[in-house]
Wavefront OBJ file of the C-alpha trace (Angstrom):
o trace
v 18.462 -102.318 72.754
v 15.850 -104.593 74.254
v 15.409 -107.966 72.558
v 13.135 -110.940 73.134
v 14.162 -114.588 72.795
v 12.072 -116.367 70.176
v 11.969 -119.613 72.164
v 11.527 -118.738 75.850
v 10.237 -115.128 75.527
v 12.803 -113.705 77.964
v 13.457 -110.009 77.399
v 17.133 -109.043 77.571
v 19.143 -105.934 76.886
v 22.085 -105.850 74.461
v 24.452 -103.056 73.489
v 23.255 -100.872 70.600
v 26.633 -100.909 68.833
v 27.102 -104.677 68.667
v 26.960 -106.675 65.455
v 23.927 -108.629 66.682
v 21.988 -105.410 67.352
v 22.831 -104.098 63.890
v 21.658 -107.337 62.271
v 18.395 -107.265 64.199
v 17.727 -103.645 63.217
v 18.606 -103.933 59.539
v 17.361 -107.405 58.663
v 13.993 -108.438 60.088
v 14.605 -112.102 59.173
v 17.273 -112.380 61.879
v 15.908 -113.446 65.252
v 17.411 -113.359 68.739
v 18.004 -116.392 70.938
v 19.222 -116.085 74.521
v 22.428 -117.811 75.602
v 20.605 -120.516 77.583
v 18.458 -121.541 74.598
v 21.456 -121.497 72.250
v 23.451 -123.758 74.570
v 20.513 -126.149 75.020
v 20.024 -126.485 71.254
v 23.761 -126.968 70.732
v 23.940 -129.738 73.362
v 20.955 -131.605 71.930
v 22.246 -131.291 68.364
v 25.661 -132.625 69.372
v 24.000 -135.527 71.188
v 22.025 -136.403 68.037
v 25.197 -136.187 65.925
v 26.920 -138.699 68.209
v 24.136 -141.253 67.745
v 24.806 -141.424 64.016
v 21.173 -140.783 63.053
v 21.739 -137.100 62.327
v 22.034 -136.068 58.689
v 22.670 -132.581 57.463
v 21.002 -132.155 54.108
v 22.787 -129.649 51.915
v 22.239 -128.761 48.314
v 24.541 -130.553 45.889
v 27.217 -128.315 44.444
v 27.323 -128.139 40.684
v 30.845 -128.035 39.294
v 31.168 -125.644 36.383
v 34.044 -126.710 34.124
v 33.872 -123.702 31.927
l 1 2 3 4 5 6 7 8 9 10 11 12 13 14 15 16 17 18 19 20 21 22 23 24 25 26 27 28 29 30 31 32 33 34 35 36 37 38 39 40 41 42 43 44 45 46 47 48 49 50 51 52 53 54 55 56 57 58 59 60 61 62 63 64 65 66
């Protein structure tokens, strides 16, 4: 299966039977990112986390005491 990275537009080939290929075929919302882009984003995110200015906003969980 040929896939295109959403960030750098590099076209790569992945196996048809892999989980990533199945996700891309069955769910159009899933997008593909090449390994280089994934690593670059991970490094920059970790660097921002170390500065202390990074906040991950998550929805508050509602406890149901029923």
